[in-house]
N, C-alpha and C positions, 0 to 999 in steps of 0.2 A: 503494499500498500505505499501508494507517493505522501508525502510530508514537505510542508514546508515551514521553515523555521520551529522544527520538531511535532510539529500540530497536522493531521490529518486533514483533509476538505471538512469533515464532519465536527471535528473540534473545531477548525475556526468559526465555523458558520454558529454553533453552538456557542463561544466566545464573543460572538458580537452579539446573539441574541442577548445573551446577559447583561454587554453595555449598553444597548439600548432599553431594556428593562430598568437599568440601573437608573440610566438619565431619563426616564419617564417619570421612575416615582421621585427623582427629585424634584424636575419641575412639577408634575402634578399637587406636589406639595408645595414648593414655594409660588407657583405663577397659577394652579392652579386649572384646572382642565380646562374652559374654556380659553385660559391666556397659553394655552400648548399649543402649538403644530409641529406637524412631520419635521418641519425642516430646521425648529427650535431641537427636539428629542435628535436629530444627526448631529448640531453643532453641539451638542453639550456631550454626545459620546465618541466625537470625533471620526465619525465613518463617512463616508461617501452618500450620495445619494441613493445610486443604485442599489444601496445594504439593506434597507427597511422594508421593500419589498419581501426581500426573501425571507422575511420572519414574521412579519405580519401587515395583513390586507388593510388594514386601518390602523387610526389613530383610538379609534373605539377599540379594536382587539390587542393593540398593546396597553391598554387599561385594564380590560378583564385578565390578561395575563398577571399583570402587576396585582390585582385584586385577587386571582386564584392564588398565588402565592403569600399574599398576606393573610388570607383567609385558611387557607389549608397548614400553613404553620400554627395559626391559631387552635384550629380545631385540634390537631395532634396535641397540643399543650392540655384544652380543657377535657379530650379522651383522658388523657393521662391523670388530669386532677377527679373526675366521675369514677373513674374503675380504682380508684386508690381504696385504700383503706376509710375507715370513720363513718358516722354515722350519713343519714342523706342531706342533712340540713349541713351538715360540715362540709362534704364532697359538693354540694350544689354554690357553698361558700369559696372552695374551693378554684373552680369553675370563674365565678363573678369575679374573684381576685385576677384569672388569666386575662378577663376582658375587660376590668380597670387596666390592668399593667399595658395593656395594648394601644390605649389610647395615653397614657401619664408618663412610662418610658419610653416609648417609641411615636410621639405625637406625627409625625411627620406619616408615617404607615396608618395609624389612626385618621388621620384627617381623609388622607385617600379613601380610605375603605369607609365612613361613617360622613363624608360630603362631597367630595370631589368624584366621587363613584356615579353618583346621584345624578351628575352631568353630562353623564356618558351616552351613547348609546346602547342599543338593543344586546348588544355582548354582552357588556358591562352591566347591565339589568340583569343578564339572565344568571351571571356567576354571582352576583349577588344573593339571589332568589338559594341559587343553589349553594351558599353559603348558608344563609340562614336555615337552610332543609339541614344541614350536617347537624346546625348546631341545636336544633330544634330537636331529632332522633336522640342528642346524647339528654336532653331535659324528656323527652317521654321515656325512655328506658327509666329514669329516677321515678317517675311518676306514675311509673308499672310495678315499682314494687309493691306498693300497696293495691289492693282492688280497686278500680275507677267505680264511681255512684254510674247504677244504669242511666243509659243514654250519652252518658259524657265523650267524645270523641278526644284522647288521650294526643293525637297529633294537632290537634284543633289549638288545644290549653298549652302546648308544648311552643306552638308558633307564637301565639300572644304574648306569653311569658320572652322569649326570645325578642319578639319585636319590641315588647312595652322597655325591656332593658339596652338594646339597642336605641330607643328613642333616650334613654335616662343617660345614654354616654354622651350621645350627639348633645345635647343640650349641656351637659355637663362640660364638655370638652369647649365647645362654643364661650362658655362663663354663663352663660344663663342659669344652670343651676352651682350656686357656689359652694360646694361641699366638700370634705376633703374625700380621698379616694376610700379609706373605711367605710364612709356614709355612703358613697355609692354601691359598695356591696354589701350595707347592710342594706339598704332600702329594693335591691334587687333581689335578697333573700328573704325579704318580706316578700314581694311578689311572687315570688316563688311556692314561698307558704301557702299565701292566701289560694294560690289557684291547688295546692297541695291540697290543703283542706277541703275546697269543695268538691275536688276531686275525688272523694270518699275516702280517702286512708287519713290517718291520725295525723298530726302535726310534723310536718320535716324536722323537728329539733329531737325527734324522741333519741 
């Protein structure tokens, strides 16, 4: 297999894709999605014009790829939190701490996920929904640890929790909710507990 500068053609393509994604993440955070162009991404990445289309058909596709990476990393950490030891309430709190850390510890990624992805197109919208469903499945598994009340759709309840927490995080990130990180976690946990109690099981704190 032929190499150039010690890299195969596939490795060079992957490296260029990585540079585009890193540049996109930075610009989506600092300039906003509406203020970012393909040309700006190319300038920031140091790549020539022809290389964007090699990896992405559109700026929306780049946003979807950046968002997928953020959401997959976050979902993996949440899965570790909810499948570990402890009561259901403790594990739910662990998941909420992961989500809060995604905003507080890496505000660039947090803003891209919660704010800038909303301004992108259908590819990013589909990816955002995929990420929410992945988190909702983790929440639903915890809800199902107790038998749900008759007629309760735990999938719907789980989506309601995830959507509510996302709104809390969004308003916390933009300063609308002047809360500490632990306050955000605690309020999210109260939402989980309220839905879990309605879902027919005992308190999530048991």
